LOSEBA-515687 format. One line per field, with one value per residue: x, y, z of N, C-alpha, C in turn. Coordinates in pm, 1 decimal. Example, Ala and Ser with C-alpha at 12.3 -4.5 7.8 and 13.67 -1.06 7.14 Angstrom:
2
nc1 <- c(1319.0; 1285.0)
nc2 <- c(-569.0; -225.0)
nc3 <- c(780.0; 708.0)
cac1 <- c(1230.0; 1367.0)
cac2 <- c(-450.0; -106.0)
cac3 <- c(780.0; 714.0)
cc1 <- c(1320.0; 1290.0)
cc2 <- c(-330.0; 3.0)
cc3 <- c(780.0; 787.0)
***
This chain:
251
nc1 <- c(-1738.8; -1406.0; -1053.2; -874.4; -594.0; -311.3; -81.0; 236.5; 475.0; 802.6; 860.7; 1016.0; 1031.9; 1150.6; 1317.6; 1576.2; 1872.6; 2007.6; 1816.5; 1626.0; 1762.8; 1803.0; 1538.7; 1501.2; 1671.8; 1551.1; 1314.1; 1387.7; 1516.0; 1309.1; 1087.7; 1159.5; 1357.7; 1285.1; 997.2; 819.0; 720.1; 703.1; 790.9; 563.7; 401.7; 82.2; -156.4; -462.4; -572.9; -841.9; -1048.3; -932.8; -623.4; -536.8; -407.8; -554.6; -521.2; -447.8; -366.9; -179.6; -319.5; -386.3; -621.6; -939.6; -1011.6; -824.1; -793.7; -641.3; -522.1; -309.2; -97.5; -78.1; 159.3; 349.5; 396.3; 569.5; 675.6; 764.1; 936.8; 895.7; 782.1; 622.8; 357.7; 31.2; -225.2; -530.3; -796.7; -1109.6; -1362.8; -1708.1; -1828.8; -1969.0; -1810.1; -1930.3; -2048.5; -1790.4; -1670.9; -1860.8; -1813.5; -1543.9; -1621.8; -1769.5; -1597.8; -1390.6; -1527.1; -1534.8; -1280.8; -1083.1; -791.1; -669.9; -720.1; -527.3; -328.9; -46.3; -25.0; -287.6; -460.9; -379.6; -255.1; -261.6; -466.3; -666.0; -670.4; -742.9; -1029.2; -1131.0; -1090.4; -1249.9; -1498.8; -1511.9; -1540.1; -1332.9; -1048.7; -884.7; -563.2; -261.0; -127.0; 150.2; 193.1; 87.2; 192.8; 371.6; 224.0; -3.2; 131.1; 206.5; -35.2; -123.0; 68.0; 2.3; -258.2; -200.9; -36.6; -228.0; -414.5; -271.3; -210.4; -474.4; -523.4; -340.7; -437.4; -680.5; -577.8; -425.3; -636.1; -791.1; -576.3; -542.3; -800.1; -808.6; -581.0; -697.9; -899.2; -719.4; -560.3; -752.4; -810.4; -569.5; -548.0; -728.2; -629.8; -395.0; -505.7; -623.6; -415.4; -282.7; -488.9; -487.4; -310.5; -433.8; -629.4; -828.9; -1095.1; -1129.1; -1050.0; -1203.6; -1299.2; -1316.4; -1189.6; -1182.9; -1257.9; -1065.4; -1207.0; -1394.3; -1234.7; -1101.5; -1325.1; -1385.7; -1178.7; -1165.6; -1390.3; -1330.0; -1130.3; -1256.9; -1498.2; -1446.1; -1580.3; -1646.0; -1679.5; -1956.9; -1978.6; -1872.8; -2046.2; -2149.1; -1938.6; -1925.9; -2164.0; -2107.1; -1899.0; -2006.1; -2180.2; -2018.7; -1868.9; -2076.6; -2131.2; -1868.6; -1861.5; -2091.4; -2001.8; -1778.6; -1896.4; -2038.1; -1833.5; -1662.3; -1449.8; -1511.1; -1754.4; -1667.6; -1502.6; -1697.9; -1833.9; -1669.6; -1630.6; -1892.1; -1918.8)
nc2 <- c(-1190.8; -1069.8; -1041.8; -783.4; -761.6; -578.4; -609.4; -517.6; -450.7; -395.4; -217.4; -377.3; -487.6; -390.2; -519.2; -435.1; -458.1; -250.7; -45.6; -149.4; -153.7; 100.7; 191.7; 43.8; 173.6; 430.5; 371.3; 309.9; 530.0; 736.9; 625.8; 450.0; 612.4; 889.1; 885.3; 961.2; 802.6; 601.7; 386.0; 165.4; -164.4; -290.3; -518.7; -688.9; -897.7; -1102.6; -1338.6; -1618.9; -1747.8; -1609.7; -1294.8; -995.5; -795.6; -535.0; -497.6; -436.6; -545.0; -635.9; -744.2; -823.2; -846.7; -659.9; -726.6; -968.1; -1253.4; -1388.5; -1627.1; -1504.2; -1256.8; -1364.5; -1271.9; -1287.6; -1095.4; -886.4; -743.8; -856.8; -646.2; -579.3; -631.4; -495.3; -478.0; -379.1; -367.7; -512.1; -672.8; -654.1; -762.9; -1076.2; -1377.7; -1439.5; -1199.9; -1045.9; -1187.4; -1122.4; -850.3; -845.6; -968.4; -765.2; -557.9; -673.0; -639.7; -358.5; -272.3; -306.8; -456.8; -299.2; -40.5; 41.7; 275.0; 439.7; 664.5; 750.3; 528.5; 270.4; -23.2; 37.9; 230.0; 68.7; -108.2; 62.8; 131.2; -130.5; -174.3; 32.1; -66.2; -286.5; -171.9; -121.2; 70.3; 301.3; 265.6; 337.9; 679.4; 693.3; 471.7; 513.8; 772.4; 889.7; 853.1; 1000.7; 1264.2; 1281.1; 1293.9; 1551.9; 1722.8; 1672.2; 1782.6; 2055.4; 2125.3; 2081.9; 2291.3; 2504.6; 2492.4; 2528.3; 2791.1; 2923.9; 2886.9; 3009.8; 3286.9; 3320.1; 3312.4; 3540.8; 3735.7; 3717.3; 3809.2; 4067.8; 4172.9; 4148.3; 4357.3; 4570.7; 4568.6; 4649.7; 4908.5; 5042.8; 4984.4; 5168.7; 5424.3; 5419.9; 5418.8; 5679.7; 5842.3; 5805.1; 5884.1; 6145.0; 6265.6; 6289.3; 6494.9; 6772.6; 6732.7; 6457.0; 6372.0; 6259.7; 6007.0; 5651.5; 5636.0; 5662.1; 5945.3; 6169.1; 6249.2; 6043.2; 5821.5; 5885.0; 5894.0; 5624.8; 5487.2; 5564.3; 5472.3; 5198.0; 5156.9; 5237.8; 5067.5; 4829.6; 4758.7; 4706.8; 4769.1; 4595.3; 4510.4; 4553.8; 4736.0; 4869.2; 5024.8; 5177.5; 5336.9; 5485.3; 5623.8; 5787.0; 5931.4; 6087.3; 6207.7; 6373.6; 6543.4; 6670.0; 6799.6; 6974.9; 7133.7; 7243.2; 7395.5; 7590.7; 7755.7; 8070.6; 8069.3; 7850.9; 7950.5; 8181.3; 8046.2; 7904.5; 8120.4; 8219.5; 8004.2; 7998.1; 8219.8)
nc3 <- c(1545.9; 1440.2; 1433.8; 1264.3; 1057.5; 964.7; 706.6; 625.8; 387.7; 251.5; -54.9; -285.7; -544.9; -787.5; -971.0; -987.4; -800.1; -692.5; -686.8; -517.6; -283.1; -240.1; -196.0; 47.7; 219.4; 219.3; 325.6; 576.3; 672.8; 666.4; 770.0; 1012.1; 1108.1; 1133.5; 1127.3; 930.7; 698.8; 413.2; 126.8; 78.9; 64.6; 126.2; 285.9; 385.7; 644.7; 742.5; 906.8; 834.9; 696.9; 475.2; 321.0; 184.8; -101.0; -351.5; -681.7; -1010.9; -1312.0; -1661.5; -1732.3; -1585.0; -1230.6; -991.5; -744.2; -512.9; -337.1; -92.5; 104.4; 435.4; 486.2; 325.0; 71.5; -230.4; -371.1; -237.5; 36.0; 352.0; 635.1; 882.0; 1094.2; 1186.4; 1434.4; 1339.1; 1469.8; 1565.2; 1369.9; 1327.6; 1129.5; 992.6; 857.4; 625.2; 540.8; 525.2; 300.2; 111.5; 87.6; -27.7; -255.5; -379.8; -391.3; -560.1; -812.7; -805.0; -823.7; -1076.3; -1222.5; -1435.3; -1348.8; -1171.6; -1016.5; -918.2; -748.8; -688.7; -675.5; -535.6; -358.3; -98.4; -75.0; -140.6; 77.0; 264.6; 190.6; 230.0; 508.9; 603.2; 528.2; 686.4; 914.9; 1073.9; 1203.1; 947.5; 759.1; 927.5; 907.0; 808.6; 631.6; 371.1; 301.8; 109.0; -129.6; -73.2; -62.2; -314.0; -450.3; -361.3; -466.0; -734.9; -744.6; -687.0; -897.6; -1111.2; -1046.2; -1091.8; -1352.0; -1443.9; -1373.2; -1508.6; -1779.5; -1783.2; -1731.2; -1959.9; -2162.9; -2086.2; -2134.7; -2414.1; -2496.6; -2410.7; -2546.5; -2810.1; -2813.2; -2747.4; -2967.2; -3170.5; -3110.7; -3135.9; -3408.1; -3488.6; -3424.2; -3579.0; -3832.4; -3818.0; -3804.6; -4037.6; -4213.3; -4176.5; -4339.6; -4585.3; -4834.9; -4674.2; -4727.0; -4724.0; -4469.6; -4266.4; -4329.3; -4336.6; -4093.4; -3736.6; -3552.3; -3356.7; -3128.0; -3094.7; -3067.6; -2835.6; -2651.7; -2675.9; -2593.1; -2313.5; -2223.6; -2254.2; -2053.2; -1824.3; -1795.6; -1910.9; -2137.2; -2476.5; -2836.0; -2981.4; -3235.9; -3601.9; -3722.7; -3496.1; -3438.1; -3645.8; -3650.5; -3405.2; -3486.5; -3703.1; -3564.5; -3397.0; -3591.5; -3699.5; -3488.6; -3461.7; -3710.7; -3683.2; -3473.2; -3595.2; -3797.3; -3666.7; -3586.7; -3623.2; -3805.3; -3973.1; -4082.4; -4221.9; -4415.6; -4559.2; -4657.0; -4833.6; -5018.5; -5113.9; -5267.8)
cac1 <- c(-1620.1; -1284.6; -942.7; -848.9; -463.8; -263.5; 55.5; 319.5; 596.8; 891.6; 846.8; 1145.9; 1014.4; 1175.3; 1406.0; 1713.2; 1921.7; 2058.6; 1697.6; 1570.5; 1840.3; 1766.1; 1412.9; 1510.1; 1740.4; 1450.0; 1199.9; 1473.6; 1531.6; 1180.6; 988.7; 1245.7; 1441.2; 1195.5; 862.7; 739.5; 669.1; 818.1; 735.2; 520.0; 284.6; -6.3; -247.0; -539.3; -610.5; -950.7; -1104.1; -840.3; -490.9; -479.0; -422.1; -611.8; -466.7; -488.6; -255.5; -216.3; -334.9; -441.1; -765.9; -1009.4; -994.5; -682.2; -794.6; -580.8; -480.8; -188.4; -72.5; -27.3; 300.0; 408.7; 377.2; 699.7; 712.7; 809.5; 1015.2; 795.8; 837.6; 573.0; 209.4; -39.2; -378.0; -620.0; -916.5; -1196.0; -1481.5; -1839.1; -1900.9; -1940.8; -1721.7; -2000.6; -2034.7; -1653.7; -1657.9; -1951.0; -1752.7; -1463.6; -1675.6; -1802.2; -1444.9; -1331.5; -1591.7; -1516.5; -1131.9; -1020.5; -656.4; -619.7; -721.9; -432.2; -251.3; 58.5; -54.4; -423.2; -547.6; -279.8; -292.2; -283.6; -605.7; -760.6; -678.7; -829.8; -1165.0; -1182.1; -1086.9; -1380.8; -1631.3; -1520.2; -1577.1; -1218.3; -977.8; -787.1; -417.6; -175.6; -89.6; 272.8; 184.1; 59.7; 217.1; 432.3; 136.0; -80.0; 197.8; 212.3; -184.6; -124.5; 142.1; -62.4; -355.2; -149.4; -0.1; -353.2; -485.6; -182.8; -242.7; -599.3; -520.3; -261.6; -525.3; -764.0; -521.6; -389.5; -758.7; -802.2; -475.7; -576.6; -927.6; -765.7; -514.7; -768.1; -931.5; -604.9; -526.0; -856.2; -797.2; -447.8; -553.3; -804.6; -529.2; -305.4; -576.8; -653.4; -305.2; -269.5; -594.5; -468.8; -221.4; -519.3; -686.1; -916.3; -1240.2; -1145.3; -999.7; -1257.4; -1335.6; -1245.7; -1115.2; -1252.3; -1221.4; -996.2; -1289.3; -1459.7; -1115.1; -1069.2; -1425.7; -1395.1; -1072.9; -1193.4; -1510.8; -1260.2; -1070.6; -1339.6; -1573.3; -1401.6; -1673.2; -1606.2; -1806.4; -2009.6; -1962.5; -1827.5; -2157.7; -2184.9; -1827.7; -1943.2; -2263.0; -2063.1; -1812.9; -2086.7; -2236.0; -1887.9; -1837.1; -2182.3; -2101.4; -1761.9; -1909.6; -2184.2; -1903.3; -1691.8; -2000.5; -2086.0; -1712.6; -1660.3; -1352.8; -1586.6; -1856.9; -1597.2; -1470.5; -1816.9; -1886.1; -1572.0; -1671.7; -2016.8; -1886.2)
cac2 <- c(-1077.9; -1128.5; -956.0; -744.8; -728.8; -511.6; -661.9; -416.2; -486.3; -283.1; -242.7; -423.9; -556.4; -309.0; -593.9; -377.6; -470.0; -126.5; 17.1; -210.3; -120.8; 235.6; 186.0; -0.5; 285.7; 519.0; 354.7; 307.8; 684.4; 810.6; 552.1; 408.9; 718.3; 1010.7; 830.1; 1016.2; 711.8; 528.4; 310.5; 36.0; -241.7; -344.8; -623.9; -700.4; -1040.9; -1117.1; -1464.5; -1711.4; -1718.1; -1521.5; -1163.5; -936.3; -662.7; -485.0; -455.2; -402.1; -650.7; -593.3; -788.2; -891.5; -786.9; -637.1; -788.3; -1109.2; -1293.2; -1480.0; -1654.8; -1382.5; -1231.9; -1447.1; -1227.9; -1318.2; -988.1; -768.5; -774.0; -828.1; -555.1; -578.7; -635.3; -431.6; -501.7; -245.7; -368.6; -621.6; -640.9; -711.2; -840.8; -1212.3; -1438.5; -1434.4; -1054.8; -1009.8; -1242.1; -1043.7; -725.7; -862.7; -984.4; -626.7; -471.8; -728.7; -572.0; -219.7; -239.5; -388.9; -432.8; -195.1; 92.7; 75.5; 398.8; 448.7; 776.1; 776.5; 401.6; 171.4; -117.5; 94.5; 288.2; -54.7; -144.9; 183.0; 109.3; -256.7; -153.4; 109.3; -135.8; -379.6; -106.7; -81.8; 204.3; 280.4; 249.6; 456.1; 774.2; 684.2; 382.1; 576.6; 913.1; 921.4; 865.3; 1131.7; 1381.8; 1290.1; 1341.0; 1691.0; 1784.5; 1678.1; 1869.3; 2182.3; 2148.1; 2111.9; 2429.5; 2618.1; 2476.2; 2578.2; 2922.5; 2988.4; 2872.4; 3121.9; 3391.3; 3325.3; 3345.7; 3700.5; 3806.0; 3715.9; 3888.1; 4215.2; 4205.2; 4190.9; 4493.9; 4689.5; 4591.1; 4717.2; 5028.8; 5080.4; 5001.9; 5288.9; 5513.6; 5424.4; 5463.4; 5808.0; 5930.8; 5790.7; 5949.2; 6292.3; 6322.9; 6301.0; 6634.5; 6790.7; 6687.1; 6311.6; 6345.5; 6191.4; 5873.1; 5539.4; 5610.2; 5706.9; 6074.6; 6163.4; 6258.1; 5916.6; 5740.7; 5919.4; 5851.4; 5472.8; 5426.7; 5607.6; 5363.7; 5065.7; 5159.0; 5227.0; 4962.1; 4703.2; 4751.5; 4720.9; 4763.8; 4453.1; 4464.3; 4682.4; 4814.0; 4969.1; 5138.7; 5274.5; 5420.5; 5559.0; 5711.1; 5875.5; 6035.4; 6157.8; 6292.2; 6472.2; 6638.1; 6748.6; 6899.8; 7090.1; 7224.0; 7333.6; 7487.6; 7695.4; 7856.1; 8198.5; 8040.0; 7760.2; 8019.7; 8250.9; 7955.9; 7872.2; 8221.5; 8232.0; 7906.1; 8031.2; 8344.1)
cac3 <- c(1555.5; 1404.8; 1439.1; 1129.5; 1064.5; 852.6; 682.7; 567.3; 328.2; 161.3; -195.3; -345.4; -676.2; -898.8; -1061.3; -969.5; -653.9; -638.7; -656.1; -398.2; -153.5; -216.3; -127.3; 192.6; 285.5; 217.5; 429.7; 703.4; 732.8; 653.6; 856.7; 1115.2; 1176.9; 1167.9; 1127.3; 822.6; 612.8; 306.0; 10.0; 110.0; -4.9; 239.6; 268.7; 504.6; 676.1; 834.0; 875.7; 763.5; 694.1; 372.0; 318.1; 51.1; -148.4; -488.1; -784.0; -1161.0; -1409.4; -1768.8; -1749.7; -1474.8; -1101.0; -930.6; -610.2; -508.0; -201.1; -86.4; 242.5; 515.8; 543.1; 237.5; -62.3; -267.2; -462.7; -168.8; 163.3; 482.5; 732.3; 998.2; 1094.4; 1276.8; 1442.0; 1325.2; 1551.7; 1543.9; 1303.7; 1351.9; 1003.3; 987.7; 770.0; 500.0; 514.1; 479.7; 176.2; 24.7; 80.0; -95.2; -402.6; -437.0; -419.5; -677.8; -916.1; -820.9; -852.9; -1177.3; -1234.3; -1505.8; -1292.2; -1069.8; -1019.4; -806.1; -650.2; -665.5; -656.7; -518.6; -264.0; 30.5; -82.7; -139.3; 218.6; 350.7; 180.3; 274.7; 643.5; 620.4; 520.9; 772.2; 1035.9; 1170.2; 1153.9; 822.5; 783.6; 982.2; 778.3; 755.8; 542.6; 243.1; 319.5; -6.8; -226.1; -28.0; -103.8; -460.0; -466.3; -322.3; -567.4; -850.1; -735.0; -692.5; -1045.3; -1177.5; -1023.7; -1140.9; -1503.3; -1479.9; -1359.3; -1624.2; -1904.9; -1760.1; -1742.3; -2103.1; -2218.0; -2061.5; -2211.5; -2543.3; -2539.1; -2381.1; -2661.1; -2927.9; -2776.9; -2760.4; -3131.3; -3256.8; -3069.0; -3200.0; -3550.6; -3524.8; -3398.0; -3699.4; -3945.4; -3808.5; -3828.1; -4176.2; -4284.4; -4142.8; -4450.1; -4696.3; -4826.5; -4573.2; -4743.7; -4684.6; -4358.3; -4167.4; -4391.1; -4309.7; -3955.0; -3619.3; -3519.6; -3234.1; -3023.5; -3094.7; -3009.7; -2702.9; -2567.2; -2686.4; -2500.2; -2189.1; -2192.6; -2230.1; -1927.3; -1693.2; -1775.6; -1980.8; -2247.9; -2609.9; -2933.0; -2995.8; -3385.6; -3667.2; -3741.8; -3383.1; -3437.5; -3763.2; -3597.9; -3318.5; -3569.6; -3759.2; -3471.3; -3370.8; -3702.8; -3720.4; -3387.4; -3511.8; -3825.9; -3640.6; -3393.7; -3689.1; -3860.6; -3577.3; -3555.2; -3720.7; -3908.2; -4060.4; -4149.7; -4328.7; -4523.6; -4638.1; -4746.3; -4958.4; -5111.9; -5188.5; -5355.9)
cc1 <- c(-1499.0; -1172.1; -901.0; -695.7; -411.5; -123.5; 127.8; 450.3; 686.8; 881.2; 981.7; 1132.2; 1054.0; 1259.2; 1546.8; 1760.4; 1937.4; 1932.6; 1624.8; 1644.3; 1815.7; 1640.3; 1425.7; 1579.7; 1630.2; 1357.7; 1268.2; 1489.8; 1410.0; 1080.0; 1057.9; 1303.6; 1359.1; 1056.1; 757.1; 671.1; 762.5; 733.3; 700.4; 406.0; 216.4; -103.0; -335.4; -580.6; -735.4; -1016.9; -1018.2; -701.5; -432.2; -495.6; -468.6; -556.7; -506.5; -347.8; -270.7; -229.0; -414.8; -583.1; -807.2; -977.2; -854.4; -684.6; -744.1; -557.6; -362.5; -153.9; -9.2; 107.7; 395.5; 433.2; 530.4; 762.1; 784.3; 889.3; 937.5; 878.2; 788.1; 422.1; 135.3; -182.1; -453.1; -758.5; -981.5; -1323.8; -1610.8; -1905.4; -1859.6; -1851.7; -1800.5; -2010.3; -1906.5; -1627.7; -1749.9; -1879.8; -1615.2; -1506.6; -1710.8; -1671.9; -1382.9; -1393.3; -1554.3; -1367.9; -1059.7; -870.6; -602.5; -641.3; -632.2; -365.4; -163.1; 27.5; -196.1; -511.9; -443.6; -324.5; -329.6; -437.4; -690.8; -790.4; -755.3; -974.7; -1218.0; -1177.5; -1221.0; -1497.1; -1630.5; -1553.5; -1466.3; -1146.2; -889.9; -644.3; -363.0; -126.6; 47.5; 285.0; 179.2; 99.5; 275.7; 317.3; 30.2; 6.2; 212.2; 68.9; -178.2; -55.1; 73.9; -181.8; -318.6; -111.3; -124.5; -411.6; -407.2; -199.8; -358.7; -581.2; -430.1; -339.2; -620.2; -703.0; -483.8; -510.4; -792.6; -697.3; -505.4; -696.6; -888.5; -666.1; -569.3; -845.7; -836.7; -547.1; -642.3; -838.5; -676.7; -454.8; -619.7; -725.9; -440.8; -390.5; -603.5; -530.6; -257.9; -365.6; -563.2; -377.0; -290.6; -564.7; -794.0; -1054.5; -1231.5; -1091.1; -1065.8; -1331.3; -1238.0; -1156.1; -1197.7; -1183.8; -1158.6; -1097.5; -1359.5; -1354.2; -1106.5; -1201.7; -1445.1; -1283.0; -1105.3; -1308.0; -1433.0; -1195.3; -1155.5; -1448.0; -1549.1; -1494.5; -1609.5; -1711.4; -1829.5; -1997.6; -1909.6; -1936.7; -2181.2; -2057.8; -1858.8; -2050.1; -2208.9; -1979.8; -1887.7; -2146.7; -2114.1; -1856.7; -1940.7; -2162.3; -1980.5; -1795.8; -2005.0; -2100.0; -1835.2; -1786.5; -2026.6; -1952.8; -1710.3; -1563.0; -1426.0; -1693.3; -1796.9; -1557.2; -1592.2; -1860.0; -1776.0; -1602.5; -1811.4; -1992.3; -1805.8)
cc2 <- c(-1152.7; -1012.9; -933.6; -698.1; -678.4; -568.0; -560.4; -471.5; -371.1; -321.5; -267.9; -513.4; -490.8; -385.8; -536.9; -398.9; -322.4; -39.9; -14.6; -167.8; 20.0; 258.6; 147.0; 98.7; 409.8; 507.7; 349.3; 453.4; 746.7; 738.6; 523.5; 522.3; 851.1; 997.4; 905.4; 923.7; 650.7; 464.2; 193.9; -26.7; -292.5; -445.6; -633.7; -852.2; -1035.7; -1266.5; -1539.2; -1666.4; -1664.9; -1374.4; -1124.0; -815.9; -633.2; -454.0; -466.2; -535.5; -595.8; -624.7; -842.3; -785.6; -771.0; -687.7; -927.9; -1123.9; -1376.8; -1528.7; -1521.9; -1365.7; -1321.9; -1409.5; -1224.7; -1182.7; -879.1; -832.7; -759.3; -753.6; -585.6; -613.7; -550.4; -462.0; -391.1; -254.6; -505.5; -583.0; -712.1; -798.6; -987.7; -1261.7; -1431.9; -1304.7; -997.9; -1061.6; -1166.8; -906.4; -747.0; -909.9; -841.7; -539.7; -538.7; -668.8; -436.7; -181.3; -323.7; -335.8; -319.0; -54.9; 141.9; 200.6; 409.4; 534.4; 779.9; 634.6; 303.6; 84.3; -58.5; 175.8; 164.1; -92.2; -47.2; 148.0; -35.8; -238.7; -79.3; 36.7; -246.9; -316.9; -101.7; 43.0; 191.4; 283.3; 347.5; 543.8; 741.1; 577.2; 429.2; 718.1; 962.8; 948.2; 988.6; 1262.7; 1378.9; 1352.4; 1497.1; 1757.5; 1776.0; 1778.3; 2026.2; 2212.4; 2152.9; 2231.0; 2512.7; 2624.8; 2556.1; 2746.4; 3003.9; 2983.5; 2998.2; 3258.8; 3419.4; 3361.3; 3510.5; 3768.7; 3823.7; 3809.8; 4021.1; 4250.3; 4220.9; 4318.8; 4588.1; 4701.0; 4664.4; 4861.3; 5110.8; 5090.2; 5122.2; 5409.0; 5530.6; 5465.8; 5612.1; 5880.7; 5916.2; 5884.4; 6100.6; 6363.9; 6350.2; 6452.0; 6650.4; 6752.5; 6522.3; 6263.5; 6268.0; 6063.0; 5781.7; 5536.5; 5695.6; 5844.3; 6075.0; 6174.5; 6129.9; 5823.0; 5754.7; 5860.5; 5686.4; 5410.8; 5451.5; 5497.7; 5224.6; 5058.4; 5160.4; 5137.2; 4846.1; 4674.3; 4766.3; 4710.8; 4638.1; 4423.7; 4605.4; 4777.6; 4930.6; 5070.5; 5223.6; 5377.4; 5524.4; 5671.4; 5819.3; 5984.2; 6135.1; 6261.4; 6408.2; 6590.4; 6731.8; 6852.7; 7002.4; 7182.5; 7303.9; 7432.3; 7603.4; 7805.4; 7968.1; 8161.3; 7961.1; 7856.7; 8092.9; 8161.5; 7905.1; 7988.6; 8249.6; 8125.0; 7950.7; 8126.7; 8270.4)
cc3 <- c(1516.7; 1396.9; 1286.2; 1152.6; 941.6; 836.8; 579.9; 504.4; 261.9; 34.2; -250.0; -460.7; -800.3; -994.5; -1068.6; -826.2; -596.8; -601.9; -527.1; -276.4; -145.3; -137.3; 24.4; 273.6; 311.6; 327.1; 574.4; 759.8; 751.6; 767.6; 1001.3; 1195.7; 1215.2; 1157.4; 1035.9; 736.2; 522.6; 198.6; 44.6; 40.9; 138.2; 185.6; 383.4; 529.6; 775.0; 806.3; 784.6; 766.6; 560.6; 406.1; 187.6; 23.8; -282.4; -558.8; -932.4; -1227.8; -1528.1; -1769.2; -1613.5; -1343.3; -1058.4; -784.6; -595.3; -359.7; -196.9; 62.3; 319.0; 526.6; 437.4; 93.4; -110.2; -336.0; -373.6; -37.3; 281.2; 580.5; 874.1; 977.7; 1208.7; 1302.2; 1434.6; 1433.2; 1522.4; 1466.6; 1337.4; 1238.5; 1035.0; 865.4; 625.3; 455.7; 460.7; 343.5; 74.5; -8.2; -22.2; -257.3; -459.2; -471.5; -540.9; -812.9; -922.5; -842.3; -952.0; -1184.6; -1321.5; -1467.4; -1194.9; -1110.0; -887.8; -704.3; -608.3; -619.5; -637.0; -406.5; -129.8; 34.6; -91.4; 12.1; 294.1; 327.2; 226.0; 436.6; 684.6; 621.5; 609.0; 922.1; 1118.6; 1119.6; 1030.4; 863.4; 844.9; 862.8; 739.8; 646.4; 389.7; 226.2; 165.6; -127.2; -203.0; -70.2; -230.8; -521.4; -477.4; -445.6; -707.9; -850.4; -745.8; -830.1; -1129.4; -1174.9; -1100.1; -1295.8; -1532.2; -1476.8; -1458.3; -1761.4; -1901.8; -1784.4; -1899.3; -2176.2; -2197.6; -2144.9; -2348.1; -2590.2; -2508.5; -2519.7; -2784.5; -2915.8; -2809.1; -2910.4; -3201.4; -3202.2; -3132.1; -3335.3; -3589.7; -3516.0; -3533.2; -3822.1; -3953.3; -3848.8; -3984.4; -4266.6; -4284.1; -4257.8; -4587.2; -4708.8; -4731.2; -4597.0; -4729.8; -4561.3; -4247.1; -4235.2; -4369.5; -4175.7; -3854.8; -3592.5; -3387.6; -3095.0; -2999.0; -3023.3; -2867.9; -2604.9; -2569.2; -2589.1; -2353.1; -2144.2; -2173.1; -2100.0; -1814.7; -1677.8; -1843.2; -2095.8; -2378.6; -2717.7; -2965.0; -3146.5; -3475.8; -3700.9; -3616.7; -3389.4; -3537.6; -3716.9; -3515.6; -3386.2; -3645.0; -3678.3; -3414.1; -3467.5; -3723.8; -3611.7; -3397.6; -3611.2; -3782.4; -3553.3; -3496.1; -3763.0; -3792.1; -3535.8; -3644.4; -3839.8; -4017.2; -4139.1; -4249.3; -4433.2; -4600.9; -4718.7; -4847.4; -5070.7; -5187.5; -5304.6; -5485.7)
***
């Protein structure tokens, strides 16, 4: 058994004294003042005098070690005992070798795969509690914001696709109405050519509203138009006015 200790630093490696002081003030207010958290670097110590953490590098593993509490890139803050591990020294070293392969330096991400995430995984494999929530709270908040943004973007893309589809259907219907209006100015013998009859258009629009259906092809539209046209002609032929007109034409 061995004690597992977490070392915590204020992140003050920005290269700007003004920025570093701002981070220190943020950490002082949000962590020391109201206990919410801050911008921290963390490392885990187990078996020996070194601490282990994770950082960015272009090639190779991002897992590295340094003397405990002595990382020169940051400002040391405090240490917390997380518990004791039942892993032997040999087992702990095996875990570190596995993590070294699983955590390449170029996979580092400030919000989703940083040093605090690494320490969480290391502690979990050692069988001790993970980091206190306040250590990585800013990154967790960033993850949540990114997830919400991603879901919003997905919903927007889905809505956009639906709008485009509905617009195409509406356009085809309005085009049919326009063609019918234009055709009504032609001689009566050609009034039903090249456009849907009002009866067909009304039925098609009603079907669109009630079921969301749409003609599957231009041939389907033509077949429905011909059926409507035949019904219209039969209806007209049966009326007295149409019969009288035919009689005068025959004479």
